[in-house]
Backbone as CSV, one residue per row, in Angstrom:
resi,resn,N_x,N_y,N_z,CA_x,CA_y,CA_z,C_x,C_y,C_z
1,MET,-38.290,-10.151,-43.576,-37.774,-8.948,-44.197,-36.262,-8.879,-43.975
2,LEU,-35.569,-8.487,-44.989,-34.115,-8.411,-44.906,-33.661,-7.114,-44.257
3,THR,-32.592,-7.225,-43.493,-31.975,-6.059,-42.897,-30.536,-5.997,-43.364
4,LYS,-29.879,-4.862,-43.141,-28.485,-4.719,-43.551,-27.608,-5.627,-42.715
5,GLY,-26.494,-6.043,-43.330,-25.528,-6.855,-42.604,-25.503,-8.287,-43.114
6,VAL,-24.637,-9.066,-42.515,-24.466,-10.463,-42.912,-25.540,-11.306,-42.237
7,HIS,-26.194,-12.127,-43.011,-27.173,-13.072,-42.491,-26.511,-14.440,-42.471
8,PHE,-26.019,-14.820,-41.316,-25.219,-16.032,-41.202,-26.007,-17.295,-41.536
9,GLU,-27.314,-17.288,-41.355,-28.116,-18.460,-41.687,-28.105,-18.744,-43.194
10,TYR,-27.893,-17.726,-44.004,-27.845,-17.900,-45.448,-26.418,-18.066,-45.969
11,LEU,-25.462,-17.689,-45.171,-24.064,-17.775,-45.578,-23.663,-19.212,-45.914
12,LEU,-24.133,-20.158,-45.126,-23.819,-21.570,-45.385,-24.372,-22.045,-46.724
13,ILE,-25.542,-21.526,-47.096,-26.126,-21.890,-48.394,-25.158,-21.510,-49.509
14,PHE,-24.621,-20.307,-49.448,-23.750,-19.828,-50.515,-22.364,-20.464,-50.464
15,ILE,-21.923,-20.835,-49.276,-20.623,-21.492,-49.156,-20.662,-22.896,-49.766
16,PHE,-21.795,-23.586,-49.642,-21.890,-24.952,-50.133,-22.545,-25.076,-51.506
17,VAL,-23.534,-24.242,-51.803,-24.283,-24.374,-53.056,-23.431,-24.001,-54.271
18,TYR,-22.765,-22.862,-54.233,-22.023,-22.418,-55.408,-20.833,-23.317,-55.743
19,PRO,-20.000,-23.693,-54.788,-18.905,-24.614,-55.145,-19.418,-25.966,-55.639
20,ALA,-20.491,-26.455,-55.044,-21.040,-27.752,-55.468,-21.566,-27.678,-56.901
21,THR,-22.295,-26.616,-57.231,-22.819,-26.512,-58.592,-21.690,-26.286,-59.598
22,ASN,-20.658,-25.553,-59.209,-19.516,-25.369,-60.113,-18.815,-26.691,-60.376
23,SER,-18.698,-27.521,-59.355,-18.084,-28.844,-59.533,-18.914,-29.716,-60.466
24,VAL,-20.221,-29.677,-60.297,-21.102,-30.457,-61.182,-21.001,-29.935,-62.613
25,PHE,-21.008,-28.608,-62.767,-20.876,-28.015,-64.099,-19.607,-28.501,-64.791
26,LEU,-18.478,-28.397,-64.106,-17.193,-28.786,-64.707,-17.084,-30.289,-64.912
27,ASN,-17.663,-31.068,-64.009,-17.577,-32.522,-64.122,-18.284,-33.044,-65.367
28,PHE,-19.416,-32.458,-65.703,-20.194,-32.931,-66.844,-20.000,-32.087,-68.104
29,TYR,-19.078,-31.141,-68.072,-18.819,-30.301,-69.240,-18.376,-31.177,-70.413
30,PRO,-19.006,-31.023,-71.582,-18.693,-31.883,-72.743,-17.368,-31.496,-73.415
31,GLN,-16.278,-31.799,-72.771,-14.935,-31.382,-73.195,-14.614,-31.749,-74.644
32,SER,-14.943,-32.972,-75.030,-14.536,-33.455,-76.358,-15.664,-33.372,-77.390
33,LYS,-16.725,-32.670,-77.093,-17.858,-32.544,-78.022,-17.704,-31.305,-78.897
34,SER,-18.664,-31.121,-79.774,-18.623,-29.991,-80.704,-18.866,-28.669,-79.980
35,LEU,-18.515,-27.587,-80.643,-18.715,-26.244,-80.090,-20.203,-25.982,-79.837
36,ALA,-21.061,-26.491,-80.711,-22.505,-26.298,-80.543,-22.997,-26.967,-79.262
37,LYS,-22.505,-28.168,-78.975,-22.915,-28.867,-77.748,-22.371,-28.156,-76.513
38,LYS,-21.161,-27.634,-76.608,-20.597,-26.871,-75.489,-21.422,-25.608,-75.241
39,ALA,-21.793,-24.920,-76.317,-22.593,-23.696,-76.198,-23.965,-24.009,-75.617
40,LEU,-24.572,-25.101,-76.052,-25.873,-25.498,-75.518,-25.761,-25.829,-74.026
41,TYR,-24.714,-26.543,-73.648,-24.485,-26.905,-72.252,-24.359,-25.647,-71.382
42,ILE,-23.562,-24.698,-71.831,-23.386,-23.451,-71.082,-24.695,-22.670,-71.036
43,THR,-25.431,-22.635,-72.136,-26.707,-21.926,-72.183,-27.705,-22.503,-71.181
44,VAL,-27.778,-23.828,-71.109,-28.687,-24.468,-70.150,-28.291,-24.104,-68.726
45,TRP,-26.995,-24.130,-68.435,-26.526,-23.773,-67.095,-26.790,-22.301,-66.785
46,VAL,-26.641,-21.437,-67.756,-26.920,-20.008,-67.549,-28.395,-19.826,-67.195
47,ILE,-29.264,-20.492,-67.909,-30.705,-20.385,-67.636,-31.023,-20.924,-66.244
48,LEU,-30.465,-22.085,-65.909,-30.733,-22.683,-64.596,-30.228,-21.809,-63.446
49,THR,-29.008,-21.297,-63.570,-28.477,-20.486,-62.477,-29.180,-19.134,-62.376
50,THR,-29.579,-18.573,-63.495,-30.339,-17.317,-63.453,-31.697,-17.558,-62.807
51,LEU,-32.324,-18.683,-63.127,-33.600,-19.041,-62.506,-33.426,-19.247,-60.999
52,PHE,-32.353,-19.937,-60.620,-32.054,-20.139,-59.199,-31.851,-18.797,-58.489
53,GLU,-31.145,-17.900,-59.126,-30.908,-16.583,-58.551,-32.211,-15.796,-58.426
54,TYR,-33.036,-15.879,-59.454,-34.329,-15.188,-59.427,-35.198,-15.699,-58.275
55,ILE,-35.259,-17.014,-58.129,-36.045,-17.616,-57.042,-35.460,-17.214,-55.687
56,SER,-34.134,-17.168,-55.597,-33.487,-16.764,-54.345,-33.840,-15.329,-53.975
57,VAL,-33.934,-14.471,-54.960,-34.314,-13.072,-54.699,-35.782,-12.995,-54.293
58,GLN,-36.638,-13.743,-54.987,-38.073,-13.702,-54.689,-38.396,-14.255,-53.304
59,THR,-37.617,-15.233,-52.847,-37.843,-15.829,-51.529,-37.014,-15.150,-50.443
60,GLU,-36.347,-14.060,-50.802,-35.548,-13.241,-49.902,-34.371,-13.990,-49.273
61,VAL,-33.862,-14.979,-49.981,-32.622,-15.628,-49.565,-31.447,-14.786,-50.050
62,PHE,-31.661,-14.092,-51.131,-30.643,-13.268,-51.757,-31.218,-11.870,-51.919
63,TYR,-30.369,-10.865,-51.853,-30.839,-9.488,-51.916,-29.970,-8.676,-52.866
64,TYR,-30.612,-7.868,-53.683,-29.909,-6.961,-54.590,-30.021,-5.536,-54.095
65,ASN,-28.975,-4.749,-54.290,-29.067,-3.313,-54.064,-29.420,-2.643,-55.390
66,GLU,-28.453,-2.561,-56.296,-28.655,-1.920,-57.596,-28.642,-2.944,-58.733
67,TRP,-28.431,-4.188,-58.428,-28.282,-5.253,-59.417,-29.643,-5.719,-59.895
68,LYS,-29.687,-6.221,-61.120,-30.899,-6.806,-61.691,-30.571,-8.224,-62.160
69,THR,-31.536,-9.097,-62.129,-31.324,-10.485,-62.561,-30.882,-10.534,-64.017
70,LEU,-31.346,-9.606,-64.818,-30.963,-9.552,-66.224,-29.459,-9.379,-66.383
71,TYR,-28.831,-8.627,-65.478,-27.378,-8.459,-65.537,-26.679,-9.808,-65.374
72,SER,-27.196,-10.624,-64.458,-26.613,-11.938,-64.217,-26.726,-12.821,-65.450
73,LEU,-27.847,-12.712,-66.139,-28.055,-13.508,-67.348,-26.945,-13.268,-68.366
74,PHE,-26.457,-12.037,-68.434,-25.390,-11.720,-69.382,-23.993,-11.974,-68.814
75,CYS,-23.879,-12.016,-67.496,-22.568,-12.265,-66.862,-22.233,-13.744,-66.760
76,TYR,-23.226,-14.578,-66.517,-22.979,-16.002,-66.300,-22.232,-16.699,-67.446
77,PRO,-22.540,-16.417,-68.718,-21.767,-17.098,-69.773,-20.267,-16.850,-69.652
78,PHE,-19.892,-15.625,-69.351,-18.470,-15.308,-69.205,-17.866,-16.017,-67.993
79,LEU,-18.637,-16.116,-66.930,-18.143,-16.813,-65.737,-17.948,-18.304,-66.000
80,TYR,-18.895,-18.919,-66.704,-18.769,-20.346,-67.019,-17.607,-20.604,-67.975
81,ILE,-17.448,-19.741,-68.947,-16.311,-19.890,-69.873,-15.002,-19.716,-69.109
82,ALA,-14.965,-18.771,-68.191,-13.760,-18.565,-67.374,-13.457,-19.807,-66.532
83,MET,-14.483,-20.445,-65.996,-14.270,-21.679,-65.217,-13.679,-22.780,-66.077
84,VAL,-14.205,-22.926,-67.293,-13.706,-23.963,-68.200,-12.250,-23.669,-68.574
85,LEU,-11.951,-22.417,-68.898,-10.575,-22.054,-69.252,-9.633,-22.241,-68.068
86,ASN,-10.096,-21.940,-66.875,-9.289,-22.147,-65.677,-8.989,-23.633,-65.475
87,LEU,-9.989,-24.480,-65.670,-9.783,-25.920,-65.545,-8.780,-26.422,-66.581
88,LYS,-8.901,-25.935,-67.813,-7.946,-26.325,-68.862,-6.530,-25.904,-68.496
89,MET,-6.384,-24.699,-67.963,-5.064,-24.214,-67.582,-4.483,-25.070,-66.453
90,ILE,-5.296,-25.404,-65.473,-4.823,-26.242,-64.365,-4.393,-27.611,-64.873
91,ARG,-5.181,-28.184,-65.769,-4.832,-29.495,-66.313,-3.519,-29.421,-67.115
92,ARG,-3.316,-28.360,-67.865,-2.051,-28.198,-68.612,-0.868,-28.031,-67.676
93,LEU,-1.057,-27.290,-66.617,0.012,-27.097,-65.646,0.363,-28.412,-64.949
94,GLN,-0.619,-29.262,-64.728,-0.359,-30.555,-64.124,0.457,-31.433,-65.056
95,ILE,0.181,-31.346,-66.353,0.928,-32.138,-67.336,2.362,-31.630,-67.410
96,ILE,2.550,-30.333,-67.407,3.885,-29.745,-67.481,4.699,-30.092,-66.232
97,ASP,4.018,-30.097,-65.078,4.688,-30.335,-63.806,5.203,-31.772,-63.694
98,LYS,4.583,-32.696,-64.392,4.968,-34.119,-64.249,6.208,-34.421,-64.988
């Protein structure tokens, strides 16, 4: 049963799992493919991460106060698009800097 406060045993999961999955997402992102393939790629990742979040809540690794998994389903596309745009901006800044 979950109690209030930080659960340090789970903190490591979130410190390593989220950055690792974001790296995998960006590494395999179909940069030079069609918009439809990019949308499909993001959609698959949204479904997978929402499923992961749902399982985490059901197994009490993750806890919601007022949040619902459905909210995440609608937030994840924007987060993934933001990651892709951030990567593009960093790559452009590297080109300008050289």
